[in-house]
C-alpha positions as CSV (number, residue, x, y, z in Angstrom):
1,M,26.1,2.0,-24.4
2,M,28.2,5.4,-23.8
3,K,32.2,4.3,-24.6
4,P,34.7,5.4,-21.5
5,A,35.3,8.9,-21.2
6,R,38.8,8.8,-20.6
7,A,39.3,12.1,-22.4
8,H,37.8,13.9,-19.4
9,T,40.0,15.0,-16.7
10,T,39.3,13.9,-13.1
11,R,38.5,17.3,-12.6
12,A,35.3,17.1,-14.2
13,I,34.5,14.1,-13.0
14,L,34.7,15.0,-9.2
15,A,32.5,18.4,-10.6
16,L,29.9,16.2,-11.9
17,A,29.3,14.4,-8.9
18,F,28.4,16.9,-6.5
19,G,27.2,19.5,-8.8
20,F,30.3,21.6,-8.3
21,P,30.5,25.1,-10.3
22,F,32.1,23.6,-13.2
23,A,30.7,26.3,-16.4
24,S,34.9,26.4,-17.5
25,L,35.2,22.6,-17.2
26,V,32.4,21.6,-19.8
27,A,30.4,23.4,-22.1
28,T,27.0,23.6,-22.6
29,A,26.0,22.0,-25.6
30,H,22.1,21.7,-25.7
31,A,20.7,24.8,-27.9
32,A,17.4,25.6,-26.9
33,P,18.2,28.5,-24.2
34,A,17.1,28.4,-20.6
35,R,14.8,31.3,-19.2
36,E,15.7,31.9,-15.8
37,G,13.2,33.4,-13.1
38,D,12.6,34.1,-9.2
39,F,9.9,33.3,-6.9
40,V,9.8,34.8,-3.4
41,A,8.2,32.8,-0.5
42,H,7.3,36.0,1.9
43,D,7.2,34.9,5.4
44,F,9.1,31.5,4.8
45,R,9.2,29.1,7.9
46,F,11.8,26.5,9.0
47,H,11.2,23.4,10.1
48,A,14.2,23.9,12.6
49,G,12.9,27.6,13.6
50,G,13.1,31.0,12.5
51,T,11.7,32.5,9.4
52,L,13.0,34.6,6.5
53,P,10.9,37.3,5.5
54,A,11.8,36.8,1.7
55,L,13.2,33.9,0.8
56,R,13.9,33.9,-3.3
57,V,14.0,30.6,-5.0
58,H,15.6,30.8,-8.0
59,Y,15.3,28.4,-11.3
60,L,15.8,27.3,-14.8
61,A,12.9,26.4,-17.4
62,L,13.3,25.0,-20.6
63,G,9.9,23.9,-23.0
64,A,6.9,25.5,-22.2
65,P,3.7,24.4,-20.6
66,S,1.1,22.9,-22.2
67,R,-2.6,22.8,-21.3
68,D,-5.9,20.6,-20.8
69,A,-9.1,22.0,-21.9
70,K,-9.5,23.2,-18.2
71,G,-6.3,25.2,-18.4
72,A,-4.0,22.9,-16.2
73,V,-0.7,22.1,-17.1
74,T,-0.2,18.8,-18.3
75,N,3.6,18.5,-19.0
76,A,5.6,19.7,-16.2
77,V,8.7,18.0,-15.0
78,L,10.9,18.8,-11.8
79,V,14.4,18.1,-11.9
80,L,16.7,18.5,-8.8
81,H,20.2,18.9,-8.1
82,G,22.7,17.6,-5.7
83,T,24.5,19.1,-2.7
84,S,26.5,22.2,-4.0
85,G,25.3,22.1,-7.6
86,S,22.2,24.2,-8.9
87,G,19.7,23.9,-11.6
88,R,22.0,25.1,-13.8
89,Q,24.4,21.2,-13.8
90,F,21.9,20.2,-15.9
91,L,22.7,22.1,-18.8
92,V,26.1,20.0,-19.7
93,P,26.5,17.7,-22.4
94,Q,26.9,14.6,-20.4
95,F,22.9,15.2,-19.5
96,A,21.0,17.6,-21.9
97,N,22.2,16.2,-24.9
98,E,21.0,12.7,-23.4
99,L,17.5,14.1,-22.3
100,Y,16.1,17.5,-24.0
101,G,16.7,16.9,-27.6
102,A,14.1,16.0,-30.3
103,G,12.9,12.2,-29.6
104,Q,15.0,12.4,-26.5
105,P,13.3,11.1,-23.3
106,L,12.6,14.9,-21.9
107,D,12.2,16.1,-25.4
108,T,11.6,20.0,-24.6
109,T,9.3,20.8,-27.4
110,Q,7.3,18.3,-25.5
111,Y,7.6,18.7,-22.0
112,Y,8.3,21.7,-19.6
113,V,11.3,21.1,-17.8
114,I,11.8,23.2,-14.1
115,L,15.3,23.0,-13.0
116,P,15.2,25.0,-9.7
117,D,18.3,26.2,-7.1
118,G,17.7,24.2,-3.9
119,I,17.5,26.7,-0.7
120,G,21.0,27.8,-0.1
121,H,22.8,27.1,-3.3
122,G,23.1,28.7,-6.6
123,G,20.7,31.6,-7.0
124,S,18.4,31.2,-4.3
125,S,19.0,33.0,-0.7
126,K,21.6,31.4,0.9
127,P,23.9,32.1,4.1
128,S,26.6,34.3,2.1
129,D,23.8,36.5,1.1
130,G,24.6,38.4,3.9
131,L,23.1,36.4,7.3
132,H,26.3,34.5,7.6
133,A,25.7,32.0,10.2
134,K,22.6,33.6,11.4
135,F,21.0,32.5,8.1
136,P,18.1,29.6,9.4
137,H,19.3,26.4,9.5
138,Y,16.8,24.5,6.5
139,D,16.8,20.9,6.1
140,Y,15.5,18.5,2.5
141,E,12.0,19.2,4.0
142,D,12.2,23.1,3.7
143,M,13.8,22.5,0.4
144,V,11.0,20.3,-1.1
145,T,8.2,23.1,0.8
146,A,9.8,25.9,-0.9
147,Q,9.7,23.6,-4.3
148,Y,6.1,22.8,-3.9
149,R,5.9,26.7,-3.6
150,L,7.9,27.1,-6.6
151,V,5.8,25.2,-8.8
152,T,2.2,25.8,-7.2
153,E,2.5,29.8,-6.3
154,H,4.6,31.0,-8.7
155,L,4.3,28.6,-11.9
156,G,1.0,27.8,-11.5
157,V,1.3,24.1,-11.8
158,A,-1.2,21.5,-10.1
159,H,0.3,18.2,-11.4
160,L,3.7,17.2,-12.3
161,R,4.3,14.4,-14.8
162,L,7.5,13.6,-13.1
163,V,9.7,14.3,-10.4
164,M,13.3,13.5,-11.1
165,G,16.5,14.0,-8.5
166,T,20.2,13.4,-8.1
167,S,22.1,12.7,-5.0
168,M,20.6,15.5,-2.5
169,G,17.9,15.8,-5.1
170,G,17.5,12.1,-5.3
171,M,16.8,12.3,-1.5
172,Q,14.5,15.5,-1.6
173,T,12.6,13.1,-4.5
174,W,11.3,10.7,-1.9
175,V,10.6,13.5,0.5
176,W,8.4,14.7,-2.7
177,G,6.4,11.4,-3.1
178,E,6.1,11.2,0.4
179,A,4.6,14.5,1.2
180,H,2.6,14.9,-1.9
181,P,1.6,11.7,-3.3
182,E,-1.3,12.5,-5.6
183,F,1.3,15.6,-7.2
184,M,2.9,13.6,-9.9
185,D,2.5,10.7,-11.9
186,A,6.3,9.1,-11.5
187,L,9.2,9.2,-9.7
188,M,12.7,8.9,-10.3
189,P,15.6,9.3,-7.5
190,L,19.4,8.7,-8.6
191,A,22.1,8.3,-6.3
192,C,20.7,7.9,-2.9
193,L,19.0,6.0,-0.3
194,P,15.5,6.5,1.1
195,V,16.7,6.0,4.9
196,A,18.9,7.8,7.5
197,I,22.3,9.2,6.6
198,V,24.5,7.3,9.2
199,G,27.7,4.7,9.1
200,R,30.5,6.3,6.7
201,N,28.2,8.4,5.1
202,R,27.1,10.5,7.7
203,M,30.8,10.3,9.6
204,W,32.7,11.9,6.4
205,R,29.8,14.7,6.6
206,D,30.5,15.4,10.1
207,M,34.2,15.2,9.1
208,L,33.3,18.1,6.8
209,K,31.6,20.3,9.1
210,D,34.3,20.0,11.4
211,A,36.9,20.7,9.3
212,I,34.9,24.4,8.5
213,T,34.0,25.0,12.0
214,S,37.2,23.8,13.6
215,D,39.1,26.5,11.4
216,P,40.1,29.7,13.5
217,D,39.6,31.5,10.1
218,W,36.0,30.8,10.0
219,K,35.6,33.0,13.2
220,G,31.9,31.8,13.9
221,G,30.8,32.3,10.5
222,E,31.9,36.3,10.5
223,Y,35.1,35.6,8.7
224,K,36.4,38.2,5.8
225,A,38.3,36.5,3.9
226,E,37.8,32.8,3.5
227,P,39.1,30.0,5.5
228,T,40.9,28.6,3.3
229,R,42.5,25.6,5.5
230,A,38.8,24.4,5.9
231,L,37.8,24.4,2.2
232,R,40.9,22.5,1.0
233,T,39.9,20.0,3.5
234,A,36.8,20.1,2.4
235,L,37.1,19.8,-1.0
236,D,39.5,16.4,-0.3
237,L,36.3,14.7,1.3
238,L,34.0,15.9,-0.9
239,S,36.6,14.5,-3.9
240,I,37.3,11.1,-2.4
241,A,33.0,10.8,-1.5
242,G,32.6,11.6,-5.4
243,S,35.4,9.3,-6.9
244,A,35.1,6.6,-8.9
245,P,38.1,3.6,-8.8
246,L,38.2,3.1,-12.4
247,P,38.1,5.9,-14.5
248,M,40.6,7.7,-12.1
249,Q,42.8,4.7,-12.4
250,A,42.5,4.7,-16.2
251,S,43.0,8.6,-16.2
252,L,45.2,9.1,-13.5
253,A,47.7,6.2,-14.6
254,T,50.7,7.9,-13.3
255,R,52.2,9.7,-10.6
256,G,52.7,12.7,-11.8
257,A,49.4,12.7,-13.5
258,V,47.8,12.1,-10.1
259,D,49.5,15.0,-8.6
260,S,48.9,17.4,-11.2
261,S,45.4,16.8,-11.3
262,Y,45.3,17.1,-7.5
263,A,47.1,20.3,-7.9
264,K,44.5,22.1,-10.6
265,L,41.7,20.4,-8.6
266,M,42.5,23.0,-5.4
267,K,43.5,26.0,-7.7
268,D,40.1,25.4,-10.0
269,R,37.6,24.7,-7.4
270,L,38.8,26.4,-4.1
271,S,37.5,29.8,-5.2
272,T,34.0,28.8,-5.9
273,Y,33.6,27.9,-2.3
274,D,31.4,29.8,0.6
275,A,32.5,28.3,3.6
276,N,29.4,28.9,5.1
277,D,27.4,27.7,2.3
278,L,28.7,24.7,2.0
279,L,28.5,24.1,5.9
280,Y,24.8,24.7,5.5
281,Q,24.4,22.6,2.0
282,V,25.8,19.6,4.0
283,D,24.2,20.1,7.4
284,A,20.8,20.0,5.2
285,S,21.0,16.0,5.5
286,R,21.0,16.0,8.9
287,D,17.7,14.9,9.8
288,Y,16.9,13.3,6.4
289,D,15.1,9.7,7.0
290,P,11.7,9.4,5.0
291,S,12.0,5.1,6.0
292,S,9.0,5.4,8.2
293,G,6.3,6.7,5.4
294,L,7.5,4.8,2.5
295,E,4.1,3.1,2.1
296,R,2.6,6.2,1.7
297,I,4.4,6.5,-1.8
298,T,2.1,5.8,-4.5
299,A,3.3,7.1,-7.6
300,P,5.0,4.6,-9.9
301,M,9.2,5.2,-9.0
302,M,12.5,4.0,-11.0
303,F,14.9,4.0,-8.5
304,V,18.5,3.7,-10.0
305,N,22.2,3.8,-8.0
306,S,25.4,2.6,-9.4
307,G,28.0,-0.2,-8.1
308,D,30.5,2.0,-7.9
309,D,29.3,4.9,-5.6
310,F,31.4,5.3,-2.4
311,I,28.4,7.2,-0.9
312,N,25.7,4.6,-1.4
313,P,27.9,1.5,-1.1
314,P,25.6,-1.5,-3.1
315,E,27.0,-4.0,-0.2
316,L,24.7,-2.8,2.3
317,G,21.4,-3.7,0.3
318,I,19.4,-1.1,1.4
319,A,17.9,-0.1,-1.8
320,E,16.9,-3.8,-2.3
321,R,15.4,-4.3,0.7
322,E,13.6,-0.8,0.7
323,I,12.1,-0.8,-2.7
324,K,9.9,-3.6,-1.5
325,R,8.1,-1.7,0.6
326,L,6.5,0.9,-2.1
327,P,3.3,0.0,-3.9
328,H,5.2,0.3,-7.5
329,G,8.7,0.3,-7.2
330,T,11.7,-0.6,-9.3
331,F,15.0,-0.4,-7.9
332,V,18.0,-0.8,-10.9
333,L,21.7,-1.2,-9.7
334,L,24.2,-0.1,-12.8
335,P,27.1,-2.0,-12.2
336,A,30.3,-0.7,-11.6
337,S,32.5,-0.3,-14.8
338,A,34.4,1.4,-16.9
339,Q,31.7,3.7,-18.3
340,T,30.2,4.7,-14.8
341,H,31.4,7.4,-12.3
342,G,31.1,6.5,-8.8
343,H,28.2,9.2,-7.3
344,G,28.3,11.2,-10.4
345,T,27.0,8.4,-12.8
346,H,23.7,10.2,-11.9
347,T,25.2,13.0,-14.5
348,W,26.0,10.7,-17.3
349,A,22.6,10.0,-18.5
350,A,23.0,8.1,-21.3
351,L,23.7,5.4,-18.8
352,W,20.2,5.3,-17.6
353,K,18.3,6.9,-19.5
354,D,16.6,3.5,-21.3
355,H,15.1,3.4,-17.6
356,L,13.5,6.9,-17.7
357,V,12.0,5.8,-21.1
358,A,10.5,2.9,-19.9
359,L,9.4,4.7,-16.5
360,L,7.1,7.2,-18.3
361,A,5.9,4.9,-21.0
362,A,4.8,2.5,-18.1
363,T,2.6,5.6,-16.6
364,A,1.8,7.4,-19.6
365,G,-1.7,6.5,-18.7
366,G,-0.9,7.0,-15.3
367,G,-0.5,3.1,-14.3
368,G,2.7,1.5,-13.4
369,G,4.2,-1.1,-11.2
370,G,7.8,-3.1,-10.5
371,G,10.2,-4.6,-8.3
372,A,13.8,-4.5,-7.2
373,Q,15.9,-5.6,-10.2
374,R,19.7,-6.1,-10.4
């Protein structure tokens, strides 16, 4: 089990929770360089209406494809990031060093790991490219469609060994399982729930969106300078939603530590956001709800949440209830502890990689099973 990471600042903990841009906070330790590429999907039609003549999907790739006698790729793994993040977030040591090295669960000498940037994120097409608030309003269905086209049309992959995602990417993992049930051997969503976003989860998202759209400096999305007041409020909400009480209580043990950490958080993170991009990123969850079709998910699933997740609180009992509807589903709740990091536990792979190992072993021959676990 990983030892408490009290030497890490609360800024880093919060950054990892949501996939904030954090290259300056944690250096990448994984040695193998990631290859970058772009796929352009022409005349991309969005679920809510609107079309882009050319939708760019940026991605990173680790390892190389292995092919069977017919030339089909057999070792591709798709890993999906969270809100406001990008595929690059999966190169940090907390994730990469635990999963990609020799003998590790996703050893990149054995697996072809694909890390796409979702629509509106990273190097993929987004409002800040120039369309601003005229950019089509995308949702998770659109993001999964773009990922599917990247994998099949551009990378030539007709079947995935694993689809795994964190937070928003975890929710998209559920969408993948329903939309393309025969396309993967296994599924592993982390830090999410397979139901509509309502209650407190939707409330804080509405607060964040309202902070942006009600700021006079937003100017209907046509601002010349970022609406700083809106972004400060948005960052406040993201920070609380991604926080974890036990490590924060330990690392921010004095009033001065709290005040200085908060001031530095604002100084470092405000400049990393574009208001339109963030507004669209959070709004993308508006119609997410895979609950009506969970029985269509046939691939074995390992579903992992943590006990200190503000966004997906375990006391709701939703995960334990819904996992029973899958023919081959296992739910694991990691108990809150000094080692967990709230919603951001999804990025600290040492805490849950044994469950990934079990999933890969159970599906090595195309089989699997499970049930609810606590």
